[in-house]
C-alpha positions in Angstrom: 80.2 60.1 -12.5 79.2 63.0 -10.4 79.4 62.1 -6.7 79.3 65.0 -4.8 76.1 66.9 -3.6 75.6 69.8 -6.1 78.3 68.7 -8.6 77.6 69.4 -12.2 79.5 68.1 -15.1 79.2 69.2 -19.0 81.1 67.7 -21.8 81.3 67.8 -25.4 83.0 65.0 -27.1 83.9 65.0 -31.0 85.2 62.0 -32.7 86.2 62.2 -36.5 87.4 59.4 -39.1 89.1 61.0 -42.2 89.8 58.3 -44.9 92.0 58.5 -47.6 89.3 58.5 -50.2 85.6 59.3 -49.5 84.0 61.7 -47.2 84.7 62.1 -43.3 82.3 60.9 -40.6 81.9 62.7 -37.5 80.2 62.1 -34.2 79.2 64.7 -31.6 78.3 64.0 -28.1 77.0 66.1 -25.4 76.7 65.0 -21.9 75.4 66.4 -18.5 75.6 65.1 -15.1 73.9 66.5 -12.0 75.0 65.2 -8.4 71.9 65.3 -6.3 71.8 64.8 -2.7 73.5 61.5 -1.8 73.3 59.1 -3.1 71.8 59.9 -6.3 72.8 61.2 -9.6 71.3 61.9 -12.6 72.7 62.4 -16.5 71.6 62.8 -20.1 73.4 62.2 -23.2 72.9 63.1 -26.7 74.9 62.0 -29.8 74.7 63.3 -33.2 76.2 61.8 -36.1 77.2 62.9 -39.8 77.9 60.2 -42.3 78.3 61.1 -46.1 77.3 64.5 -45.5 74.0 64.0 -43.8 73.5 64.5 -40.2 71.0 62.3 -37.8 70.4 61.8 -34.1 72.2 58.9 -33.0 71.1 58.0 -29.4 69.5 59.7 -26.6 70.4 58.3 -23.2 69.0 59.4 -19.6 70.5 57.6 -16.6 69.8 57.5 -12.8 72.3 56.2 -10.5 71.9 55.1 -6.7 75.3 54.8 -4.5 75.1 52.2 -1.8 77.6 54.1 0.6 79.3 57.1 1.0 82.7 57.5 -1.0 85.7 55.4 0.9 83.1 53.1 2.8 82.8 50.1 0.2 85.7 49.2 -2.1 84.9 50.1 -5.6 81.8 52.3 -4.7 79.1 50.2 -6.0 76.3 51.8 -7.6 72.8 50.7 -9.2 72.6 52.2 -12.6 69.5 52.4 -14.6 69.5 53.5 -18.6 
């Protein structure tokens, strides 16, 4: 999670399965997170899956986070999370 004001994260994840027989399966995930002025954060994630040669959207997630304290003020940095 982005925790610093003005921080930004963009990530691309690829997962593949290659069986000995049959077609391969792939999943691509793109995630973007933005750290807003403390204590807020936003994130969006889109996953696309390719099974047996067909591509389809798998999931779309929008997330909001509210941190209960500044970093290193409360152990484990508790956060309220809505998805």
